[in-house]
C-alpha positions in Angstrom: -14.3 -0.6 -8.2 -12.6 1.5 -10.9 -14.9 1.8 -14.1 -14.0 0.2 -17.4 -16.3 2.4 -19.2 -14.5 3.3 -22.5 -12.0 1.0 -22.3 -13.6 -2.3 -24.0 -10.7 -2.6 -26.8 -6.9 -2.9 -26.1 -5.3 -1.9 -28.9 -2.4 -4.0 -30.6 0.5 -1.6 -29.6 -1.1 -2.0 -26.2 -1.2 -5.7 -26.3 2.1 -6.2 -27.7 3.5 -3.7 -24.8 1.6 -5.4 -21.9 1.6 -9.0 -23.3 3.3 -10.4 -20.1 1.2 -8.5 -17.7 -1.9 -9.7 -19.6 -0.8 -13.1 -19.3 0.0 -12.8 -15.5 -3.3 -11.2 -14.6 -5.6 -11.4 -17.2 -7.1 -8.7 -19.9 -10.0 -7.7 -17.8 -7.4 -6.4 -15.2 -5.3 -4.7 -18.0 -8.5 -3.1 -18.9 -9.3 -1.7 -15.4 -5.8 -0.6 -15.2 -5.9 1.4 -18.5 -9.2 3.0 -17.0 -7.5 4.0 -13.7 -6.5 7.7 -12.9 -4.0 7.6 -10.0 -2.5 10.8 -8.0 1.0 10.4 -6.6 1.6 13.2 -3.7 5.2 13.3 -2.7 8.1 12.7 -5.1 10.9 11.6 -2.8 12.6 8.1 -3.3 9.2 6.2 -2.0 7.0 8.2 -4.5 9.4 7.8 -7.1 9.4 4.2 -6.8 5.5 3.9 -6.8 5.2 6.3 -9.7 7.8 4.3 -11.9 6.1 1.1 -11.1 2.5 2.4 -12.0 3.7 4.1 -15.1 5.1 0.5 -16.3 1.9 -1.3 -15.5 -0.1 1.0 -17.7 -2.5 3.3 -15.9 -4.6 5.4 -17.8 -3.2 8.7 -16.0 -0.6 9.7 -13.2 -0.3 13.0 -11.6 2.5 13.8 -9.7 2.2 16.4 -7.0 4.8 17.9 -5.0 5.4 21.7 -3.9 9.0 21.0 -2.4 12.3 21.8 -4.3 14.8 19.2 -5.4 17.6 19.0 -2.9 21.1 17.2 -3.0 19.8 15.2 -0.3 16.7 13.9 -2.5 19.3 12.6 -5.0 20.2 10.0 -2.7 16.8 8.3 -3.2 15.3 10.3 -6.0 16.0 8.6 -9.5 13.5 10.3 -11.7 14.8 13.9 -11.1 18.1 14.9 -13.0 21.1 16.1 -10.9 21.3 19.3 -12.9 17.8 19.9 -11.8 18.5 20.9 -8.0 16.4 24.0 -6.8 13.7 23.2 -9.3 10.2 21.8 -8.2 10.5 18.0 -7.7 7.3 17.4 -9.4 7.9 18.9 -12.6 11.5 17.9 -12.9 10.2 14.0 -12.7 7.8 14.2 -15.4 9.9 13.8 -18.8 11.6 10.5 -17.4 8.4 9.0 -16.2 6.8 9.9 -19.6 9.8 8.1 -21.3 9.0 5.1 -19.2 5.8 4.5 -21.1 4.5 6.8 -23.7 0.9 5.3 -23.4 0.1 6.6 -20.3 -1.1 10.4 -19.3 1.8 11.7 -17.1 1.2 15.2 -15.5 2.5 17.3 -12.6 1.2 19.7 -10.1 3.6 22.2 -8.2 1.3 23.0 -5.4 0.5 21.7 -1.9 -1.3 18.3 -1.1 -2.4 20.0 2.1 -3.7 23.1 0.4 -6.0 21.2 -2.2 -9.8 21.5 -1.8 -12.1 18.4 -1.6 -13.2 18.3 -5.1 -9.5 18.0 -6.2 -9.2 14.5 -5.2 -12.5 13.3 -6.8 -11.0 13.4 -10.1 -9.0 10.3 -9.1 -9.7 6.4 -8.3 -6.5 6.1 -6.4 -4.6 8.8 -4.1 -1.1 8.1 -2.7 0.4 10.3 -0.2 3.8 9.9 0.7 6.3 11.7 3.1 3.5 13.6 5.1 3.0 14.4 8.6 -0.1 12.5 10.3 -2.5 15.7 10.1 -2.2 16.0 6.6 -2.5 12.2 6.1 -5.8 12.3 8.2 -7.0 15.4 6.3 -6.8 14.0 2.7 -7.5 10.5 3.8 -10.8 12.0 5.5 -11.9 13.6 2.2 -11.1 10.5 0.0 -13.2 8.2 2.5 -16.1 10.7 2.1 -16.2 10.5 -1.7 -15.5 6.9 -2.0 -12.0 7.5 -3.4 -9.2 4.9 -2.4 -6.6 6.1 -0.1 -3.1 5.1 0.4 -0.4 6.6 2.5 3.5 5.6 2.9 6.8 6.9 4.1 10.3 5.6 4.5 12.4 6.7 7.5 16.0 5.2 7.5 15.8 1.6 7.4 12.0 1.4 8.6 9.5 1.9 5.9 5.3 1.4 6.1 2.1 1.6 3.9 -1.6 2.2 4.9 -4.6 2.0 2.9 -8.2 3.0 3.3 -10.3 1.4 0.4 -13.4 2.4 2.0 -15.6 -0.7 0.9 -13.8 -2.9 -1.6 -14.9 -6.0 -3.7 -12.6 -8.5 -5.3 -12.4 -11.9 -6.6 -10.0 -14.4 -5.3 -8.9 -18.3 -6.7 -9.9 -20.7 -4.3 -9.4 -24.6 -4.5 -12.3 -26.7 -3.5 -13.1 -30.4 -3.4 -15.6 -31.9 -5.7 -16.8 -35.6 -6.1 -16.0 -36.9 -9.3 -18.9 -38.7 -11.3 -19.2 -42.6 -10.6 -21.3 -45.0 -12.5 -24.8 -45.9 -11.3 -25.0 -49.4 -9.4 -28.0 -51.3 -9.6 -29.3 -52.7 -6.1 -26.2 -52.2 -3.9 -25.5 -54.4 -1.1 -24.0 -53.4 2.0 -20.4 -54.8 1.2 -20.9 -52.9 -2.6 -22.1 -49.9 -0.9 -19.1 -49.7 1.4 -16.9 -49.9 -1.6 -18.8 -47.5 -3.6 -18.2 -44.9 -0.6 -14.4 -45.7 -0.3 -14.2 -45.3 -4.2 -16.2 -41.8 -4.3 -13.7 -40.5 -1.5 -11.0 -41.6 -3.3 -12.2 -39.9 -6.5 -12.4 -36.3 -5.0 -11.0 -34.1 -7.3 -9.9 -30.2 -6.7 -10.9 -27.6 -9.0 -10.3 -23.8 -9.0 -13.5 -21.6 -8.4 -13.6 -17.6 -8.6 -15.0 -16.4 -5.4 -16.4 -12.5 -4.9 -15.4 -11.1 -1.7 -15.7 -7.7 0.2 -13.9 -6.3 2.7 -14.8 -2.8 5.0 -11.8 -0.6 5.8 -11.2 2.1 8.4 -9.8 5.5 8.1 -6.1 6.1 9.4 -7.8 8.5 12.0 -9.6 5.7 13.3 -6.9 3.3 13.1 -4.6 5.7 15.3 -7.1 6.3 18.0 -7.3 2.5 18.9 -6.8 2.2 22.9 -4.2 -0.4 23.1 -5.0 -0.5 27.1 -8.8 -1.9 26.7 -10.6 -4.6 25.9 -9.3 -7.1 23.4 -6.5 -4.8 22.1 -4.9 -5.2 25.6 -4.1 -8.8 24.7 -3.3 -8.3 21.0 -1.0 -5.8 22.0 1.6 -8.5 23.2 1.5 -10.4 19.8 1.9 -6.9 17.7 4.9 -6.1 15.9 6.6 -3.1 17.7 7.2 -1.3 14.4 3.8 -0.4 14.3 4.1 1.6 17.6 7.4 2.9 16.1 5.0 4.8 13.5 3.3 6.3 16.5 6.7 7.9 17.7 7.6 9.2 13.8 4.1 10.9 13.9 4.9 12.5 17.1 8.3 13.7 16.3 7.0 15.4 12.8 4.3 16.9 14.9 6.9 18.7 17.2 9.5 19.3 14.8 7.8 19.7 11.8 10.0 17.6 10.0 11.4 14.3 9.7 14.6 13.2 11.7 17.8 14.6 9.9 21.6 13.6 9.8 22.3 17.3 10.4 20.8 17.2 13.4 21.1 13.7 14.6 22.6 14.0 17.9 19.2 16.1 19.4 16.9 14.5 17.2 18.0 10.8 18.8 17.5 12.1 22.1 14.0 13.1 21.3 13.0 10.0 19.4 14.2 7.9 22.2 12.2 9.9 24.9 9.2 9.6 22.5 9.5 5.9 22.2 9.4 5.9 26.0 6.3 8.0 26.0 4.6 5.8 23.6 5.5 2.7 25.5 3.9 4.2 28.4 0.8 5.4 27.0 -0.1 2.0 25.3 1.1 0.1 28.1 3.6 -1.9 26.1 5.4 -4.9 27.3 9.1 -4.4 28.0 11.2 -4.4 24.8 8.3 -4.3 22.3 10.1 -1.4 20.8 14.0 -2.1 20.9 16.3 0.4 21.6 18.2 -0.3 18.6 15.5 1.2 16.5 15.6 5.0 17.1 18.9 5.5 15.6 18.0 3.3 12.3 15.5 6.0 11.5 17.5 9.0 9.4 17.1 9.7 6.1 15.5 8.1 3.2 17.5 4.8 2.2 16.9 3.7 -1.7 16.5 0.1 -0.7 14.1 0.3 1.9 12.2 2.9 -0.7 12.1 0.2 -3.2 11.0 -2.3 -0.7 7.9 -0.4 0.1 7.4 1.2 -3.1 7.2 -2.1 -4.4 4.8 -3.5 -2.0 2.4 -0.3 -2.6 2.4 -0.3 -6.2 1.6 -4.0 -6.0 -1.3 -3.1 -3.8 -2.5 -0.5 -5.9 -2.6 -2.4 -9.0 -4.1 -5.5 -7.0 -6.9 -3.3 -5.8 -7.5 -1.8 -9.5 -7.9 -5.1 -11.0 -10.0 -6.3 -8.2 -8.0 -9.2 -8.2 -7.3 -11.2 -4.9 -7.3 -10.0 -1.2 -5.6 -6.6 -0.4 -3.5 -5.9 2.6 -5.6 -4.6 5.4 -4.3 -2.1 6.3 -0.8 -1.6 7.5 2.2 -3.0 5.9 5.2 -2.3 8.2 9.1 -3.0 7.2 10.7 -4.0 10.4 14.4 -3.4 9.8 15.6 -5.6 13.0 13.9 -8.5 11.6 14.3 -7.6 8.0 10.8 -8.5 7.3 7.6 -7.3 6.2 4.2 -7.3 8.3 0.9 -6.7 7.7 -1.2 -5.4 10.8 -5.1 -4.9 10.4 -5.8 -2.2 13.1 -9.0 -0.6 13.8 -11.2 -3.9 13.1 -12.7 -5.6 15.9 -9.8 -7.2 18.2 
C-alpha cells in the first residue's frame, strides 16, 4: 500500500481543486494520491495519456522517463510535446505542459534509458509504468519491481490494438458489498404455531440491504511467469478455447519486436505484414490454438500508434493506477486487452490456477 505519512491534512487550495474527486472517491483516497510517487517510462501517445490523467488526479510526484527523441511520427499521438521540439528529448519537452496541468504536482523528467536503470532507481517509486518497450525490457523492470514490492504496470498500443498488464505483488483493498440483514421485529409473547409462521414470514419480508466495506487481498504474478503459461497442458488446454484471441496477438508482437528490434512500421508495411502473419501462424501452432482464434484480419491492423486507442488504453491504465493507489475496489488481474475487431476491452487473468 502507498503510505500516507505526512499527508494527514489537505490544504484549502487542494480541497477546492480536487473537490469533485474527493466527492467521488473520498478524502482518504485523495490523501493516498497526494502521497504517491509515480514513474512513467515511455512518452509516446500512451505514456502521455496516462501521465496527463495522473497529474490531473493529484499524485505527489510524477517523473517521466524517455531516452528517445521526438519525431514527426510521434506528433500523431503525442499531445504533450510541442511541434517545434522535433529532434529534442521526448521526456524533457513534455514536462512544461504536464506541469501546467497541475502546479501542485512535482513533475520531473529523466532523459535516460529505462533498461539501463539499476535496481535501486525503481525503489524511489510506489508505482512504475513502462510503455512502448519490448518484452525483455518489461520482464527485467518487472522482476526488479516485484523483488522490491513496487507495483508494476506495462502497456503498449499497436495500431488498433492495445493492452495493459499489472503486477501488484500482494495487494490489499476494500470494496463495497451489499448484504441482506433482518430488520428488528417486536417481541411476541407465547407464540402459537400460526403466529410463529406469520412472524417468520414478516421477518423474511422485512429483510433489508445495507452496504458494508469488506477488506480483501489479491496475489499477482510477474509478466515473465504469465507469459510462460503452457496453453497445451492441464486446465489451460481447456481454457484456451474461451480465451480472447487478442491475448495471443500480444505474443506475436513480442516475437516481432525481439526479431526486428522495433514495432511494425508503415514505412516497411509489406515486409512487416508478412512477418506478422508468419508469426501468428507460429504462435497458433505453439499454443495449439483452435482454428480462427486469431483472425487473419488482425495483423494488418497493427501499424502505428493511433491516438484514439491510446486514449482508451491510457484511460484504463490511469484508472487502474488510481484505484490501486487509493486501495479502493478490485483492480484488474492482470491483462487488459483492447480487441479492435470487437471494439471491446477484455480482462484476462493469466498465470493463476487454470
